[in-house]
N, C-alpha and C positions, 0 to 999 in steps of 0.2 A: 464553472465558477459558481461560487455561492455567496449570496449577498444576505446580510442580516436584515432585521426588521427596520433598521436605521439606513438601509441602502449602502452599507459599507461592505466592501469585498473582504471576507475573512478566510475563504478557502479556495484553493485552486487545485484541481485534480487534472492530471495528464495520463492518458492511457495510450500505450503503444499499439502498433499494429499487432495482429494475431501471428504468433509463430506456430504454423501448422505442420502437421506430420513430424512432430518432435516429442514422442512420448517420453524420451529420456531428458528432456528439457535442456539439452546442451546449448542450443542457440539462445533461448531466452535467459539462461543463467549467464551466458558469456556477456550479453548486453547488461544484465543486472549487475554484474561485477564491474563492468566499465563505469556504469552510473554510480554505483556505491563509491568507487574511488573518487569520482569527481565531486560527489556530495560530502565525502569525508574531508577533501581538501578545503571545501568552502565552510562547512559547519562543524568540523572536528569529528573524532571517531565516534561512530554510532554504536548503538546497542543492537546486535543482531540475534535473531532467532532463526536458526537454520536447522530444521529438523525434518528428516524423511522417515516415514513410518518404518518401523522394524518388524512388524507383525504380518500385515496383509499386503501392502503396496510397497514392498522393500527392494524389489528387482531394479536393476539399472534402467530398464525400459518402462518403469512404472512410476517414475517421479511425478509426471503431470497428473496421473490418475489420483495419486496420493493427495496432491494439492486439491484437485477437484472435489474429492470426497471429504475433505477436511481433516484428514489423518496425517497430513504433512503440512509444515509451515515454513515459509522462506520470506523473511522481511527484516529490514533494519530501520530503526528510528534514530533520527538525528534531531538535535535541538539547540536553540540559543534562548536567551531571555525572552526574546519576542517571537520566535518561530519554531514550530513543530514540523518536521519533514519525515514522511514515512515512504520508504520504497518497498514494494511487495511484488511478489509473483502471484498471479491468480490464473485459474484454468477455466476454459470454456467446456472442454470435454476431455476425453482421456489421452489425446495427443495435440491439443491446441491450448497454448498458454500466452499470456501477455505480462508486461510489467506495468505497474502503476505508481505514480509519485503523487502524494497529497501534501500540500503545503498549507499550513494553517497559522494565522496570526493569533498568537495566544490571547492577548487582550481583547481582541475583537471577537474571538471564539467565546470568551466569558460573557461579552455583551450580547452575543447571539442567544446564548443560553437563558440569559435574564429576560431578553425580549420574547423568546419562545414561551417561557413561563407566563409572562404577563398576557400574551395573546391567547394562550390556551385558557387562562383563568377568565378572560373576557368572553371567550367563545362558549364557556360552560355556563 
């Protein structure tokens, strides 16, 4: 949970357990798809970026490694007027991945940004 300088909760991050021994990402992607479906029902169709590297880490058992080294991306952004939600797959190593959901209150995120600038200015 992230609180702003005004002590208001503006972001919540949930991280799954690690999906180990899954270099192809089959297990983590299956759970990701389930969660994406639920989030789409609640927040509407999201904007997905599903890209697996086509150069180095393109093999069926190299999905997680592509995510780990930043050459592949697998995430969906959902949003309403008040809320931004991101579902993403991240990797710990070449065969261990997890999903993460980040929920942000848009107005409170803006307040956090303003508070951060004010505190940095005061600190300098």
